[in-house]
N, C-alpha and C positions, 0 to 999 in steps of 0.2 A: 295781585295774585288774581289768578282766574279762577272761577267758579266751576264745578265739576261739570255742569251744563256746557260751559264754553270748551271742555276739553273733551267732549263727546259728540257722537252724530247716534240721531234716534233711528234705530232700524224698523224694519216692517213691524216686528214685534212690538216696539214701544220700549226694548230694551236698550241704555245706551249704550255704545261703544267707544270704548278710548280712540282719540283718533292718533294718538302718541303711543307706539308698542317699541318692543325691543326686537332689533333685527337681529337676524343669527347669521347671515351671511359669513362666510369662513370662519365660524366657530367650530371647534373639534374638540372631543375629550373632555378633558378636566377643565379647560377653559369654557366651555359651551355651560357645564352643569355649575361652573360658581357664576357666569355671566347670568345664568337663569336663577338661580336662587337669590342673588343679589335682586335682582330687578323685582321679584317676587316680594321679596322682604319689604322693598323700598316702595311698592303700590303698584307697579306695572301689571296691567291684566291682560294686554295685547301682545301676543307672540307673534311675529312674523317670520315665515319660512317660505322655502320652496322645494320641490323636488329635486330641482339640479343642484342644491347646496350638500346633498348629500350626507345631511345628518337630521333628518327627521326622526329616523327611529332612535336616537340618542335624545332628542329633543322629546319625544313620548317616553322615553324611561325617565328620565330627568323628571319631567312634570308629575308621572303618575309616584315616584317618592315623595315630592312635596303635597302632593294630594294627601296620600297615606299618611303624612308626617302632620297633616292640619294645618298646613300653610298657607293652604289655597284651595278650593273648592273646583270641580269642574266647571260648574255653571258659572264663576265667576270670569273663567277664562273667555278670551277670544283668541282664535288661531288663525291665521289669515295664511295663505298660502298663493303662489301664482301657477297660471295654467301654460305650460310652454306650447309652442307649435308644433306639436306632433305630426308626423306623416306616416 
C-alpha cells in the first residue's frame, strides 16, 4: 500500500495535492452528483474538470451541497481545470 506522501505532490505552498482524482468528462446530471458523492465519501479530494465539459456549474453546486452537509471542506479539495486555446 502506498503512503499519502507517495500519492501526492507538494505544491509551492507545501500542501500536498493528490495525484489521483476523479475526472468529470461526460458526467451529466444525476450521474455527476452520484459520482462526486461516492468519490468524496471514499476519500477523493482532487476533482478534475474543464470548461469544455459544460458541467462546471453542476460540479460547483454538487460540491457546495457536500460542503454544507459537512462531508468535506473547501480547504481539503483540489479542483483542477484545463485552459483551451481560445482565439
